[in-house]
C-alpha positions as CSV (number, residue, x, y, z in Angstrom):
1,M,-13.3,11.7,-82.1
2,A,-14.9,9.3,-84.5
3,K,-12.5,7.1,-86.7
4,E,-12.8,8.2,-90.5
5,R,-14.2,5.4,-92.6
6,K,-12.2,3.8,-95.4
7,S,-15.3,4.9,-98.5
8,N,-13.6,2.0,-100.6
9,I,-14.7,-0.5,-97.9
10,E,-18.0,1.2,-97.4
11,L,-19.0,1.4,-101.0
12,L,-18.2,-2.6,-100.6
13,R,-20.9,-2.4,-98.0
14,I,-23.1,-0.8,-100.3
15,V,-22.4,-3.6,-103.0
16,A,-22.8,-6.6,-100.7
17,M,-26.3,-5.2,-99.5
18,L,-27.3,-4.9,-103.3
19,L,-26.6,-8.7,-104.1
20,I,-27.9,-10.1,-101.1
21,I,-31.4,-7.7,-102.1
22,S,-31.5,-9.4,-105.5
23,F,-30.5,-12.7,-104.2
24,H,-33.8,-12.4,-102.0
25,Y,-35.7,-11.6,-104.8
26,C,-34.8,-14.9,-106.8
27,F,-34.6,-16.9,-103.7
28,H,-38.1,-16.0,-102.0
29,S,-39.9,-15.9,-105.2
30,N,-39.9,-20.0,-105.8
31,Y,-39.3,-19.9,-109.0
32,V,-39.3,-23.4,-110.7
33,V,-36.7,-24.5,-113.2
34,D,-38.3,-26.8,-115.5
35,S,-35.6,-26.0,-118.4
36,L,-32.6,-24.3,-118.7
37,N,-33.9,-20.9,-120.2
38,F,-32.5,-17.3,-120.0
39,N,-34.8,-16.9,-116.8
40,A,-33.6,-19.9,-115.1
41,V,-30.0,-19.0,-115.6
42,I,-30.4,-15.4,-114.3
43,V,-32.4,-17.0,-111.1
44,K,-29.6,-19.4,-110.4
45,S,-26.8,-17.0,-111.1
46,F,-28.7,-14.4,-108.6
47,Y,-28.2,-17.4,-106.1
48,F,-24.4,-16.5,-105.8
49,F,-25.0,-13.1,-105.5
50,G,-26.6,-13.7,-102.1
51,E,-23.7,-15.7,-100.5
52,L,-21.3,-13.6,-102.4
53,G,-22.4,-10.4,-100.2
54,V,-22.6,-12.8,-96.9
55,D,-19.3,-13.6,-97.5
56,L,-18.2,-9.9,-98.0
57,F,-20.1,-8.6,-94.9
58,I,-18.0,-11.1,-92.9
59,L,-14.7,-10.2,-94.4
60,I,-15.5,-6.5,-93.5
61,T,-16.2,-7.5,-90.2
62,G,-12.9,-9.2,-89.9
63,Y,-10.9,-6.5,-91.5
64,F,-12.0,-3.9,-88.8
65,C,-13.0,-5.8,-85.7
66,S,-9.6,-7.5,-85.3
67,K,-8.0,-4.3,-85.0
68,S,-11.0,-2.3,-83.1
69,E,-12.1,-2.6,-79.3
70,F,-15.0,-4.3,-78.1
71,S,-17.8,-1.6,-77.3
72,V,-20.3,-2.1,-74.8
73,K,-22.2,0.8,-76.3
74,K,-22.1,-0.7,-79.9
75,L,-23.7,-4.2,-78.5
76,I,-26.2,-2.3,-76.7
77,K,-27.1,0.0,-79.8
78,L,-27.2,-3.5,-82.4
79,I,-30.0,-5.5,-79.9
80,L,-31.9,-2.3,-79.8
81,E,-31.7,-1.5,-83.4
82,V,-33.2,-5.0,-83.9
83,N,-35.6,-5.1,-81.6
84,F,-36.9,-1.7,-83.1
85,Y,-37.2,-3.2,-86.6
86,Y,-39.0,-6.5,-85.4
87,L,-41.6,-4.3,-82.9
88,F,-42.3,-1.9,-85.2
89,C,-43.2,-4.8,-87.7
90,V,-45.4,-6.5,-85.1
91,L,-47.3,-3.3,-84.4
92,L,-48.1,-2.4,-88.1
93,T,-49.5,-5.9,-88.5
94,F,-52.0,-4.8,-85.8
95,C,-52.6,-1.5,-87.4
96,F,-53.0,-2.7,-91.1
97,D,-53.7,-6.0,-93.0
98,F,-50.7,-7.9,-94.2
99,G,-52.7,-11.1,-94.5
100,F,-51.0,-12.5,-91.3
101,K,-50.6,-11.5,-87.5
102,V,-47.7,-12.3,-84.8
103,K,-49.1,-14.5,-82.1
104,V,-49.2,-12.7,-78.8
105,D,-51.8,-14.7,-77.2
106,T,-49.9,-15.8,-74.1
107,F,-47.0,-14.2,-72.0
108,K,-44.2,-16.4,-73.3
109,D,-45.2,-14.8,-76.7
110,C,-45.3,-11.2,-75.4
111,F,-42.0,-11.8,-73.2
112,L,-40.2,-13.4,-76.3
113,L,-41.0,-10.5,-78.5
114,F,-38.1,-8.7,-76.9
115,F,-35.6,-11.2,-77.2
116,N,-35.1,-11.0,-80.8
117,V,-31.5,-12.0,-80.9
118,I,-31.8,-14.9,-78.7
119,T,-34.5,-16.4,-80.8
120,N,-32.8,-15.9,-84.1
121,K,-35.4,-13.5,-85.6
122,Y,-32.5,-12.1,-88.2
123,W,-30.4,-15.2,-88.3
124,F,-27.3,-13.2,-89.6
125,I,-27.6,-10.4,-86.8
126,T,-27.7,-13.2,-84.4
127,M,-24.6,-14.7,-85.5
128,Y,-23.0,-11.1,-86.1
129,I,-23.8,-10.2,-82.7
130,I,-22.2,-13.4,-81.0
131,A,-19.3,-13.2,-83.0
132,Y,-18.9,-9.5,-81.8
133,T,-19.1,-10.8,-78.5
134,L,-16.7,-13.2,-78.4
135,S,-14.3,-10.5,-80.6
136,P,-11.9,-9.9,-77.9
137,Y,-10.8,-13.4,-77.3
138,I,-10.7,-13.9,-80.9
139,N,-8.5,-10.9,-81.4
140,I,-5.9,-12.3,-78.7
141,I,-5.7,-15.2,-80.8
142,I,-4.9,-12.9,-84.2
143,N,-3.0,-10.4,-82.4
144,N,-0.5,-13.1,-80.5
145,I,-0.2,-16.1,-83.3
146,S,2.7,-15.9,-85.4
147,K,2.2,-15.7,-89.0
148,E,3.1,-19.1,-89.7
149,N,0.7,-20.4,-87.5
150,Y,-2.2,-18.1,-88.5
151,K,-1.6,-19.1,-92.3
152,K,-1.8,-22.7,-91.0
153,L,-4.8,-22.3,-89.1
154,I,-7.1,-20.7,-92.1
155,I,-5.6,-23.3,-94.4
156,T,-6.8,-26.0,-91.8
157,L,-10.1,-24.5,-91.1
158,L,-10.6,-24.3,-95.1
159,V,-9.7,-27.8,-95.8
160,I,-12.3,-28.8,-93.1
161,W,-15.4,-26.4,-93.9
162,C,-14.8,-25.3,-97.2
163,I,-12.6,-27.9,-99.2
164,I,-14.0,-31.3,-98.2
165,P,-17.4,-29.8,-98.0
166,T,-17.2,-28.6,-101.5
167,I,-16.1,-32.3,-102.9
168,F,-18.4,-34.3,-100.4
169,G,-21.3,-32.3,-100.6
170,I,-22.5,-33.7,-103.9
171,F,-23.8,-36.5,-101.9
172,Y,-25.9,-34.5,-99.6
173,N,-27.2,-31.8,-101.9
174,S,-25.2,-29.1,-99.8
175,T,-21.9,-28.1,-98.5
176,E,-23.4,-26.9,-95.5
177,S,-24.7,-30.3,-94.0
178,L,-21.1,-31.9,-93.3
179,L,-18.3,-31.8,-90.4
180,Y,-20.7,-30.8,-87.9
181,Y,-20.6,-27.1,-89.9
182,N,-23.0,-24.2,-89.2
183,R,-23.0,-20.3,-90.2
184,L,-21.4,-19.4,-87.2
185,I,-18.4,-21.5,-87.5
186,W,-18.0,-20.1,-91.1
187,F,-18.4,-16.5,-89.7
188,M,-15.5,-17.1,-87.5
189,V,-13.5,-18.7,-90.6
190,M,-14.1,-15.5,-92.5
191,Y,-13.5,-13.4,-89.3
192,L,-10.0,-15.1,-89.1
193,I,-9.4,-14.6,-93.0
194,G,-10.4,-10.7,-92.8
195,G,-8.2,-10.4,-89.9
196,Y,-5.4,-12.0,-91.4
197,I,-5.7,-9.7,-94.4
198,R,-5.8,-6.5,-92.2
199,K,-3.0,-7.7,-90.0
200,Y,-0.3,-8.5,-92.3
201,Q,-1.8,-6.1,-95.6
202,I,-1.8,-9.2,-97.7
203,K,-2.2,-8.9,-101.2
204,F,-2.7,-12.3,-103.0
205,F,-1.5,-10.5,-106.6
206,E,1.1,-8.3,-107.1
207,K,-0.6,-7.4,-110.3
208,K,-4.2,-6.1,-109.7
209,K,-5.1,-7.4,-113.0
210,N,-4.9,-11.1,-111.7
211,T,-7.0,-10.5,-109.0
212,Y,-9.9,-9.4,-111.5
213,I,-9.1,-12.6,-113.2
214,L,-9.4,-14.7,-110.2
215,A,-13.0,-12.8,-109.7
216,I,-14.2,-13.2,-113.0
217,G,-13.1,-16.6,-113.5
218,S,-14.1,-17.8,-110.2
219,F,-17.8,-16.1,-111.1
220,L,-17.6,-17.9,-114.8
221,F,-16.8,-20.7,-113.5
222,M,-19.9,-20.9,-111.4
223,I,-22.5,-19.8,-113.9
224,L,-20.6,-22.5,-116.3
225,S,-21.5,-25.2,-113.5
226,I,-25.3,-24.3,-114.0
227,F,-24.9,-25.9,-117.3
228,V,-22.9,-28.6,-116.5
229,F,-25.0,-29.7,-113.6
230,Y,-28.3,-29.0,-115.4
231,R,-26.9,-31.5,-118.3
232,Y,-26.2,-34.1,-115.7
233,R,-29.0,-33.6,-113.6
234,Y,-30.4,-36.9,-113.5
235,F,-26.8,-38.8,-112.9
236,L,-26.2,-36.2,-110.0
237,A,-29.6,-36.5,-108.4
238,N,-28.8,-40.3,-108.4
239,L,-25.5,-39.5,-106.4
240,G,-27.6,-36.8,-104.2
241,N,-27.5,-33.3,-105.7
242,T,-30.6,-31.6,-107.1
243,E,-29.5,-28.2,-107.0
244,I,-27.9,-26.9,-110.5
245,A,-26.8,-23.8,-108.5
246,Y,-24.3,-26.3,-106.2
247,F,-21.4,-23.5,-105.7
248,W,-24.2,-21.2,-104.1
249,P,-23.4,-21.5,-100.3
250,P,-20.9,-19.6,-98.6
251,N,-18.2,-22.2,-97.9
252,T,-17.7,-23.6,-101.6
253,L,-14.3,-23.3,-102.7
254,P,-15.2,-21.2,-106.0
255,M,-17.4,-18.7,-103.8
256,V,-14.5,-18.0,-101.4
257,L,-12.0,-17.5,-103.9
258,L,-14.5,-15.2,-105.6
259,S,-15.1,-13.4,-102.3
260,I,-11.4,-12.8,-101.4
261,S,-10.8,-11.7,-104.7
262,V,-13.9,-9.3,-104.9
263,F,-12.9,-8.1,-101.5
264,E,-9.1,-7.2,-102.5
265,I,-10.5,-5.7,-105.6
266,F,-12.5,-2.8,-103.1
267,L,-9.1,-2.8,-101.0
268,N,-7.2,-1.3,-104.0
269,L,-9.4,1.3,-104.8
270,K,-8.3,4.6,-104.3
271,I,-11.4,6.2,-103.1
272,K,-10.8,9.4,-101.0
273,N,-13.4,10.0,-98.1
274,N,-16.6,10.5,-99.4
275,K,-19.7,11.4,-96.7
276,L,-22.3,10.4,-98.8
277,I,-21.1,6.9,-99.2
278,N,-20.4,6.7,-95.7
279,V,-23.9,7.7,-94.5
280,V,-25.3,5.1,-97.3
281,A,-23.2,2.7,-96.1
282,S,-24.2,3.0,-92.6
283,T,-27.5,2.2,-93.6
284,T,-26.9,-1.6,-94.8
285,L,-27.7,-3.4,-92.0
286,G,-31.1,-1.6,-91.2
287,I,-32.0,-2.3,-95.0
288,Y,-31.5,-6.2,-94.4
289,M,-33.5,-6.0,-91.4
290,V,-36.6,-3.9,-93.4
291,H,-36.7,-6.3,-96.4
292,D,-36.1,-9.7,-94.9
293,G,-37.7,-9.6,-91.6
294,L,-41.5,-10.3,-90.8
295,F,-42.8,-8.6,-94.2
296,Y,-40.4,-10.3,-96.5
297,K,-43.3,-12.5,-97.8
298,F,-45.9,-9.8,-98.1
299,I,-42.9,-7.6,-100.2
300,W,-42.0,-10.3,-102.8
301,D,-45.3,-11.9,-103.1
302,K,-48.2,-9.3,-103.2
303,V,-46.2,-5.9,-103.6
304,L,-43.5,-6.8,-106.2
305,K,-44.9,-10.0,-107.3
306,S,-41.7,-11.8,-107.8
307,T,-42.5,-14.9,-108.9
308,D,-44.8,-13.9,-111.6
309,H,-41.9,-11.3,-113.0
310,L,-39.4,-13.9,-112.9
311,Y,-41.3,-15.6,-115.7
312,S,-41.3,-12.5,-117.9
313,R,-38.8,-11.5,-120.8
314,Y,-37.6,-8.6,-118.8
315,S,-36.9,-10.6,-115.4
316,I,-33.7,-9.3,-115.1
317,C,-35.3,-5.7,-115.2
318,Y,-37.6,-6.3,-112.3
319,I,-34.7,-7.9,-110.3
320,L,-32.7,-4.5,-110.7
321,I,-35.2,-2.2,-110.1
322,S,-36.9,-3.7,-107.5
323,T,-33.6,-4.1,-105.9
324,A,-32.8,-0.4,-106.3
325,L,-36.2,0.4,-104.5
326,I,-36.1,-1.6,-101.7
327,F,-32.4,-0.3,-100.9
328,V,-33.8,3.1,-101.1
329,F,-36.8,2.7,-99.1
330,G,-35.0,0.8,-96.9
331,A,-32.3,3.2,-96.5
332,I,-34.7,6.1,-95.9
333,I,-36.5,4.2,-92.9
334,E,-32.8,3.5,-91.4
335,L,-32.3,7.2,-91.7
336,I,-35.1,8.2,-90.1
337,R,-34.0,5.5,-87.0
338,Q,-30.6,6.6,-86.8
339,F,-31.8,10.1,-86.2
340,I,-34.4,9.0,-83.5
341,E,-31.5,7.1,-82.0
342,K,-29.1,9.6,-81.8
343,H,-31.6,11.8,-79.8
344,T,-32.6,9.3,-77.5
345,V,-30.3,6.3,-77.1
346,T,-26.9,7.8,-77.8
347,K,-27.5,10.5,-75.6
348,F,-28.5,8.2,-72.6
349,L,-25.7,5.9,-73.3
350,N,-23.3,9.3,-73.5
351,S,-24.3,10.2,-70.1
352,K,-23.1,9.8,-66.7
353,Y,-25.7,8.1,-65.7
354,F,-25.0,5.1,-68.1
355,D,-21.5,5.4,-67.0
356,K,-22.5,4.8,-63.3
357,I,-24.5,1.8,-64.8
358,C,-21.5,0.6,-66.1
359,N,-19.5,1.1,-63.2
360,I,-21.8,-0.9,-60.6
361,S,-21.9,-3.5,-63.4
362,K,-18.0,-4.0,-63.4
363,K,-17.5,-4.3,-60.0
364,V,-20.4,-6.9,-59.7
365,Y,-19.0,-8.8,-62.7
366,K,-15.4,-8.9,-61.1
367,K,-16.9,-10.2,-58.0
368,F,-18.8,-12.7,-60.0
369,V,-15.4,-13.7,-61.7
370,S,-13.4,-13.8,-58.4
371,F,-15.8,-16.1,-56.8
372,I,-16.0,-18.7,-59.7
């Protein structure tokens, strides 16, 4: 029997994806900040939304996966989903003129078309699949570590890859270039935080209003920082920083506080199991691959003309309308893909033939482990 989804968290998935789409609209537009006008503030504010969405997705992953069993079927479905979207997009480039073609001149090119996870065609999906594959071993730590040591571990990780980079990143124009940081490491950090919240049912504030104060305060701090960093841009440039939306990466302290507080706000929401929310939320990963895959430049430059519209007096309207259109379009495509998957891949994975393959694979694996 399928587990009943928590619609408050499923709603958060939808919100997170909307934030990511709106960020991509601004990020891929190559908007040039030559003065701190209304449009510049809007564009740079939407930078914060993208990484907030990423952090929220990872917290959700840690919250659920830390209490669930690893599934080979889910892993296979994820890999096939990635291949579906990438190969479908490749096929479209040969059928229609989008201004570019995917290189398939050699055997190597054709061979690698089927290994999109390994070749990082969608960086977040690759990171997610690696983390999901490692989740059984991470969960061993989560389930066996004491609460005190778990707390110390999270604090230590945040000091190394959040607090120190937030302070010293100013000299390197990024908080993501210190202490061997990478996105997979950060995924593990936020996964552990999500697991900690789930395991101990943590509420950082007894009063809900304090959670809202932290969320709003963190976001307003980041908005205010745009003005401060622009005002002292020449001084900061001499230090090494030229990005006025300095706190936009996922591992800055204000972004971590904002992410955790927003996550807690949605955890506290009392929403009954809502089928519509759950169905729409199930399309978010597909929406990500639809809008940020091979066609991202075509979508932003040719279809939506994001660069031109961000200089318009109605820039925020273009951002919001485009975000909604991409979400709906991507959701429709993903629902079609899910229908195809249900009648093909899912049927095979639930068949006795797949069970036989799994049993043989388990025996081979056990012999391999014994040999090693």
